C-alpha positions as CSV (number, residue, x, y, z in Angstrom):
1,X,6.5,48.6,25.1
2,X,8.6,46.8,22.5
3,X,7.4,43.4,21.2
4,X,8.6,40.7,18.8
5,X,7.4,37.3,17.8
6,X,9.6,34.4,16.7
7,X,8.0,31.3,15.1
8,X,9.3,28.1,16.5
9,X,7.0,25.5,14.9
10,X,3.6,25.3,13.3
11,X,1.2,27.3,15.4
12,X,3.9,27.8,18.1
13,X,6.2,30.7,18.8
14,X,7.8,33.0,21.4
15,X,6.7,36.5,22.2
16,X,9.3,38.8,23.6
17,X,8.0,42.0,25.3
18,X,9.1,44.7,27.7
19,X,7.4,46.5,30.6
20,X,8.4,50.1,30.9
21,X,9.1,52.3,33.9
22,X,5.9,54.1,33.5
23,X,4.1,50.9,34.4
24,X,6.8,49.5,36.8
25,X,6.9,52.4,39.2
26,X,3.2,52.6,40.0
27,X,3.1,48.8,40.4
28,X,6.0,49.0,42.9
29,X,4.2,51.7,44.8
30,X,1.1,49.6,44.9
31,X,3.1,46.5,46.1
32,X,4.8,48.5,48.8
33,X,1.5,49.9,50.1
34,X,0.2,46.3,50.2
35,X,3.1,44.7,52.1
36,X,3.9,47.6,54.5
37,X,0.6,47.1,56.4
38,X,2.2,44.1,58.2
39,X,5.7,45.5,58.7
40,X,7.2,47.1,61.7
41,X,10.5,49.1,62.2
42,X,12.1,50.7,65.3
43,X,10.6,54.2,65.8
44,X,7.6,53.6,63.5
45,X,4.1,52.3,64.1
46,X,3.1,49.1,62.4
47,X,2.2,49.8,58.8
48,X,4.0,53.1,58.7
49,X,7.5,52.1,57.6
50,X,8.9,54.7,55.1
51,X,9.8,53.4,51.6
52,X,13.4,54.4,52.1
53,X,13.7,52.3,55.3
54,X,12.0,49.4,53.5
55,X,14.4,49.6,50.5
56,X,17.4,49.8,52.9
57,X,16.3,46.8,55.0
58,X,14.8,44.5,52.3
59,X,15.8,45.9,49.0
60,X,13.4,47.2,46.3
61,X,13.7,43.8,44.6
62,X,11.6,42.3,47.3
63,X,8.6,44.1,45.7
64,X,9.3,42.8,42.2
65,X,7.3,39.6,42.3
66,X,4.2,41.4,43.8
67,X,4.5,44.2,41.2
68,X,5.0,41.9,38.3
69,X,1.9,39.8,39.2
70,X,-0.2,42.9,39.1
71,X,1.0,44.3,35.7
72,X,1.8,41.1,33.8
73,X,-1.7,40.2,32.6
74,X,-2.3,43.6,31.0
75,X,1.3,43.8,29.6
76,X,1.0,40.3,28.1
77,X,-2.4,41.1,26.6
78,X,-1.1,44.4,25.2
79,X,1.8,42.5,23.5
80,X,-0.5,40.0,22.0
81,X,-2.8,42.7,20.7
82,X,0.1,44.7,19.3
83,X,1.4,41.7,17.4
84,X,-2.1,40.8,16.3
85,X,-1.7,37.2,17.5
86,X,-4.7,34.9,18.1
87,X,-3.5,32.8,21.1
88,X,-5.5,29.7,22.0
89,X,-3.8,28.4,25.2
90,X,-2.3,29.6,28.4
91,X,1.3,30.9,27.7
92,X,4.4,29.8,29.5
93,X,6.0,33.1,30.8
94,X,9.7,33.4,31.5
95,X,11.6,36.4,32.9
96,X,14.7,37.5,30.8
97,X,15.7,40.5,32.9
98,X,14.4,42.6,35.8
99,X,17.2,45.1,36.4
100,X,16.7,48.0,38.8
101,X,15.8,51.2,37.0
102,X,15.5,49.4,33.6
103,X,12.6,48.1,31.6
104,X,11.7,44.5,32.4
105,X,12.0,42.0,29.6
106,X,9.9,38.8,29.4
107,X,9.1,36.0,27.0
108,X,5.9,34.0,26.5
109,X,5.8,30.7,24.7
110,X,2.4,30.7,23.0
111,X,0.2,28.5,20.9
112,X,-1.6,30.3,18.1
113,X,-4.9,29.5,16.4
114,X,-4.2,27.4,13.2
115,X,-4.8,28.9,9.8
116,X,-7.9,27.7,8.0
117,X,-7.9,27.6,4.2
118,X,-11.6,27.5,3.3
119,X,-12.9,25.3,0.5
120,X,-16.4,25.4,-1.0
121,X,-19.0,26.2,1.7
122,X,-21.9,27.5,-0.3
123,X,-24.3,25.8,-2.8
124,X,-23.2,22.4,-1.4
125,X,-25.2,19.3,-2.1
126,X,-25.9,16.7,0.6
127,X,-28.1,13.7,1.2
128,X,-29.9,12.9,4.5
129,X,-31.9,10.0,5.7
130,X,-34.3,11.9,7.9
131,X,-37.9,11.6,6.7
132,X,-40.4,14.4,7.1
133,X,-43.6,12.5,6.5
134,X,-45.7,11.2,9.5
135,X,-47.5,7.9,9.1
136,X,-50.8,6.8,10.7
137,X,-48.8,4.0,12.5
138,X,-46.6,6.5,14.2
139,X,-49.6,8.5,15.4
140,X,-51.3,5.3,16.7
141,X,-48.0,4.3,18.4
142,X,-47.8,7.6,20.3
143,X,-51.4,7.3,21.4
144,X,-50.8,3.7,22.5
145,X,-47.8,4.8,24.6
146,X,-50.0,7.3,26.4
147,X,-52.8,4.7,26.7
148,X,-50.4,2.4,28.4
149,X,-49.2,5.1,30.7
150,X,-52.8,5.3,32.0
151,X,-53.0,1.6,32.6
152,X,-53.7,0.3,36.1
153,X,-52.2,-2.8,37.7
154,X,-54.8,-5.3,38.9
155,X,-54.2,-8.5,40.8
156,X,-54.6,-11.8,38.8
157,X,-54.8,-15.3,40.0
158,X,-53.4,-16.9,36.8
159,X,-49.7,-17.5,36.2
160,X,-47.5,-14.6,35.5
161,X,-46.9,-13.7,31.8
162,X,-44.5,-11.4,30.1
163,X,-45.5,-7.8,30.7
164,X,-47.1,-8.7,34.1
165,X,-45.7,-7.2,37.3
166,X,-44.7,-9.5,40.2
167,X,-44.1,-8.4,43.8
168,X,-41.3,-10.5,45.2
169,X,-38.8,-11.2,48.0
170,X,-35.4,-12.6,46.9
171,X,-32.2,-13.6,48.4
172,X,-29.1,-14.2,46.2
173,X,-26.1,-16.3,46.9
174,X,-22.9,-17.2,45.1
175,X,-21.3,-20.5,46.3
176,X,-23.8,-20.5,49.1
177,X,-22.8,-17.0,50.4
178,X,-25.0,-14.0,50.3
179,X,-23.6,-10.9,48.5
180,X,-24.1,-7.1,48.8
181,X,-27.1,-5.9,46.8
182,X,-28.5,-9.5,46.3
183,X,-31.5,-9.2,48.7
184,X,-34.8,-7.4,48.3
185,X,-38.3,-7.4,49.9
186,X,-41.6,-6.5,48.3
187,X,-39.8,-5.6,45.1
188,X,-42.1,-4.8,42.1
189,X,-40.6,-6.3,38.9
190,X,-42.1,-6.0,35.4
191,X,-41.3,-9.2,33.6
192,X,-39.6,-8.5,30.3
193,X,-38.4,-5.1,31.4
194,X,-34.7,-6.2,31.6
195,X,-34.3,-4.8,35.1
196,X,-32.6,-7.9,36.4
197,X,-29.7,-10.1,35.3
198,X,-30.4,-11.8,31.9
199,X,-32.4,-15.0,32.5
200,X,-33.9,-14.0,35.9
201,X,-37.2,-12.6,34.7
202,X,-37.9,-15.4,32.3
203,X,-37.8,-18.0,35.1
204,X,-40.7,-16.3,36.8
205,X,-43.0,-16.5,33.8
206,X,-45.6,-19.2,34.3
207,X,-45.4,-19.0,38.2
208,X,-48.2,-17.9,40.5
209,X,-48.6,-15.9,43.7
210,X,-47.5,-17.9,46.7
211,X,-44.8,-19.9,44.9
212,X,-41.2,-19.9,45.8
213,X,-38.8,-20.3,42.9
214,X,-35.1,-21.1,42.7
215,X,-33.8,-18.8,40.0
216,X,-30.4,-19.8,38.6
217,X,-28.4,-17.2,36.6
218,X,-24.9,-16.3,35.6
219,X,-23.6,-12.7,36.0
220,X,-22.4,-11.2,32.7
221,X,-18.6,-11.1,32.2
222,X,-18.7,-7.3,32.1
223,X,-20.9,-6.9,35.2
224,X,-20.0,-3.7,37.1
225,X,-19.3,-5.5,40.3
226,X,-16.0,-7.2,39.4
227,X,-16.3,-9.7,42.3
228,X,-19.5,-11.1,40.7
229,X,-18.7,-10.9,37.0
230,X,-19.0,-14.2,35.3
231,X,-20.1,-16.1,38.4
232,X,-23.1,-18.4,38.8
233,X,-25.7,-17.2,41.3
234,X,-28.9,-18.6,42.9
235,X,-31.8,-16.4,43.9
236,X,-34.5,-17.9,46.2
237,X,-37.5,-15.9,45.1
238,X,-40.9,-15.8,46.7
239,X,-43.8,-14.4,44.7
240,X,-46.3,-12.5,46.8
241,X,-48.5,-11.0,44.0
242,X,-49.0,-11.1,40.3
243,X,-50.5,-8.0,38.6
244,X,-51.5,-7.4,35.1
245,X,-52.0,-4.1,33.2
246,X,-55.6,-3.1,32.5
247,X,-55.6,-0.5,29.8
248,X,-58.5,1.9,29.2
249,X,-60.7,1.7,26.1
250,X,-59.5,3.6,23.0
251,X,-62.2,6.2,22.8
252,X,-63.1,9.8,23.3
253,X,-63.0,9.5,27.1
254,X,-59.4,8.2,26.8
255,X,-58.5,11.3,24.7
256,X,-59.9,13.6,27.4
257,X,-57.9,11.8,30.0
258,X,-54.7,12.1,28.0
259,X,-55.2,15.8,27.1
260,X,-57.8,17.9,29.0
261,X,-57.9,20.4,26.1
262,X,-59.1,17.6,23.7
263,X,-62.7,16.4,23.3
264,X,-62.4,13.6,20.8
265,X,-60.0,10.9,19.8
266,X,-59.8,12.4,16.3
267,X,-58.7,15.7,17.8
268,X,-56.0,14.0,19.8
269,X,-54.7,12.2,16.6
270,X,-54.6,15.5,14.8
271,X,-52.7,17.2,17.6
272,X,-50.2,14.3,17.8
273,X,-49.7,14.3,14.1
274,X,-48.9,18.0,14.2
275,X,-46.4,17.5,17.1
276,X,-44.7,14.6,15.2
277,X,-44.5,16.6,12.0
278,X,-42.9,19.5,13.9
279,X,-40.4,17.1,15.6
280,X,-39.6,15.4,12.2
281,X,-39.2,18.8,10.6
282,X,-36.7,19.8,13.3
283,X,-34.8,16.5,13.0
284,X,-34.7,16.9,9.2
285,X,-33.3,20.5,9.4
286,X,-30.8,19.4,12.0
287,X,-29.7,16.5,9.8
288,X,-29.3,18.8,6.8
289,X,-27.4,21.4,8.9
290,X,-25.1,18.7,10.3
291,X,-24.4,17.2,6.9
292,X,-23.6,20.5,5.1
293,X,-21.4,21.7,8.0
294,X,-19.5,18.4,7.9
295,X,-19.0,18.8,4.1
296,X,-17.8,22.4,4.5
297,X,-15.3,21.3,7.2
298,X,-14.1,18.4,4.9
299,X,-13.6,20.9,2.1
300,X,-11.4,23.2,4.3
301,X,-7.8,22.6,5.1
302,X,-6.2,23.0,8.6
303,X,-2.5,22.2,8.6
304,X,-2.2,21.1,12.2
305,X,-4.5,21.1,15.2
306,X,-2.8,22.1,18.5
307,X,-3.2,19.4,21.2
308,X,-3.9,22.2,23.7
309,X,-7.1,23.2,21.7
310,X,-8.4,19.6,21.9
311,X,-7.7,19.4,25.6
312,X,-9.5,22.7,26.2
313,X,-12.5,21.4,24.2
314,X,-12.7,18.2,26.2
315,X,-12.6,20.2,29.5
316,X,-15.2,22.7,28.2
317,X,-17.6,19.9,27.1
318,X,-17.2,18.0,30.4
319,X,-17.8,21.2,32.5
320,X,-20.9,22.0,30.4
321,X,-22.3,18.5,30.8
322,X,-21.7,18.5,34.5
323,X,-23.2,22.0,34.9
324,X,-26.3,20.7,33.2
325,X,-26.5,17.7,35.5
326,X,-26.1,19.9,38.6
327,X,-28.9,22.2,37.4
328,X,-31.0,19.1,37.5
329,X,-29.9,18.3,41.0
330,X,-27.5,15.6,40.1
331,X,-24.0,15.9,41.5
332,X,-21.0,14.4,39.7
333,X,-20.7,11.7,42.4
334,X,-24.3,10.8,42.0
335,X,-24.1,10.8,38.1
336,X,-21.1,8.4,38.2
337,X,-22.8,6.2,40.7
338,X,-26.0,6.0,38.8
339,X,-24.3,5.3,35.4
340,X,-21.6,3.0,36.8
341,X,-19.0,5.1,35.1
342,X,-16.1,7.3,36.1
343,X,-14.7,10.7,35.3
344,X,-12.1,9.0,33.1
345,X,-14.9,7.3,31.2
346,X,-16.6,10.6,30.6
347,X,-13.3,12.2,29.5
348,X,-12.7,9.4,26.9
349,X,-16.3,9.8,25.6
350,X,-15.6,13.5,24.9
351,X,-12.1,12.9,23.6
352,X,-13.6,10.6,20.9
353,X,-14.7,13.5,18.6
354,X,-13.1,16.5,20.3
355,X,-10.9,17.2,17.3
356,X,-13.9,17.2,15.0
357,X,-15.7,19.8,17.2
358,X,-12.6,22.0,17.3
359,X,-12.2,21.8,13.5
360,X,-15.9,22.6,13.0
361,X,-15.6,25.7,15.2
362,X,-12.5,26.9,13.4
363,X,-14.1,26.5,10.0
364,X,-17.3,28.3,11.0
365,X,-15.3,31.1,12.5
366,X,-13.3,31.4,9.3
367,X,-16.5,31.6,7.3
368,X,-17.8,34.3,9.6
369,X,-14.6,36.3,9.0
370,X,-14.6,35.7,5.3
371,X,-18.2,36.9,5.0
372,X,-17.6,39.9,7.3
373,X,-20.4,38.9,9.7
374,X,-20.7,41.1,12.7
375,X,-23.3,41.6,15.4
376,X,-25.2,44.9,15.8
377,X,-26.3,46.3,19.1
378,X,-29.9,45.4,18.3
379,X,-28.9,41.8,17.6
380,X,-26.9,41.5,20.9
381,X,-29.9,42.9,22.8
382,X,-32.3,40.4,21.1
383,X,-29.9,37.5,21.9
384,X,-29.8,38.5,25.6
385,X,-33.7,38.7,25.7
386,X,-34.0,35.4,23.9
387,X,-31.6,33.7,26.4
388,X,-33.5,35.2,29.3
389,X,-36.8,33.7,28.1
390,X,-35.2,30.4,27.3
391,X,-33.6,29.9,30.7
392,X,-36.2,31.8,32.7
393,X,-33.7,34.4,33.9
394,X,-33.7,38.1,34.5
395,X,-32.4,40.1,31.5
396,X,-29.8,41.9,33.6
397,X,-28.6,38.6,35.1
398,X,-28.0,37.2,31.6
399,X,-26.2,40.4,30.6
400,X,-23.9,40.2,33.6
401,X,-23.0,36.6,32.8
402,X,-22.2,37.0,29.1
403,X,-19.6,39.5,27.8
404,X,-20.4,41.5,24.6
405,X,-17.5,39.9,22.9
406,X,-18.9,36.4,23.6
407,X,-22.3,37.4,22.3
408,X,-20.8,39.0,19.2
409,X,-18.9,35.8,18.5
410,X,-22.0,33.6,18.9
411,X,-24.1,35.7,16.7
412,X,-21.5,35.8,14.0
413,X,-21.2,32.0,14.2
414,X,-25.0,31.7,13.8
415,X,-24.9,33.9,10.7
416,X,-22.1,31.8,9.2
417,X,-24.2,28.6,9.8
418,X,-27.1,30.3,8.1
419,X,-25.0,31.2,5.2
420,X,-23.9,27.5,4.7
421,X,-27.4,26.0,5.2
422,X,-29.4,28.6,3.2
423,X,-27.9,27.6,-0.1
424,X,-27.7,23.9,0.4
425,X,-29.2,21.5,-2.1
426,X,-30.7,18.3,-0.5
427,X,-30.9,15.1,-2.4
């Protein structure tokens, strides 16, 4: 194989490569054996047409496309490897010549990974806002949340107040006409929760069970149903019940109800303090890591970022997100319906900082290369076992899903991040 590379623009060029007869002839044989199964010729059973008869009737050139499809991937990869190019997008392949009995010559328009000129990435100084200390108020707030989760709703005869739950029937109209989604029966609504249109819940405060209230509201201008946006609406609302929260006493019995491994309220506070400290420590470390990586990226120089890399990153991020949703039993259609968004909205969300994510990956890869970080067989095996535990999967299943090259890359990236963060100075 002969290969050459001609630069056409920054991070772009054309690879010219040949495929020799040693590869072409076996590929043509394989192509013929595949197509002859469906061919017939006078004097021969179906699938037994001789090669000479095929060539005379159809021409050997009829096999070229099938043969090329089988050998092109390996030939292209071989050319890229020989030229030591780091290609980051799908190539555009063109055929220059496919003459009978001669080597085939092809070209590939490629996009190459941009060069990264590293700046300072060790002994950097950053400042973060994440506090590590846990206050008594934060511990009390967590306990109060759990206490409210154990609250029971009990009927009350007095008027509804904010925080109470009302059971209602309602019928909504715009200009005297009912609209889709504007009707409900025996609906439980916590006043002040913001479940309904702004202004709706407030008009039920001070009302009692048995009352019928005419609630007048205006749909927001950005309401998801365009035919209702900005319009005035009237909801005839009947209150069947008013319920209030009855929270348990703040004592040792409450602590046992919250956590069966706990005997006293003081033990529960101590446990929650430790959990909050751990969470804050993690948040602090994450903030430091993010800040120092951002600074290392800012110190580096990347001449030009190929648009193809940004598009690939957006697609990768969207597929990863949707994969996580589907593992939770949420289909893309269900997600978009629940959130009132579209695939285009999600794409714009990931496009917003895609270039930053691509630059960050390039800089971390460059640091890993500069430091000579590699993954040992023991580290790869440990990574496989850790992932199996994390995702509750069989070790062999994880091994089958991830290639050694992918694992080596990820481990080297983690080492590079450790190298950046281990020497950081935090204000």
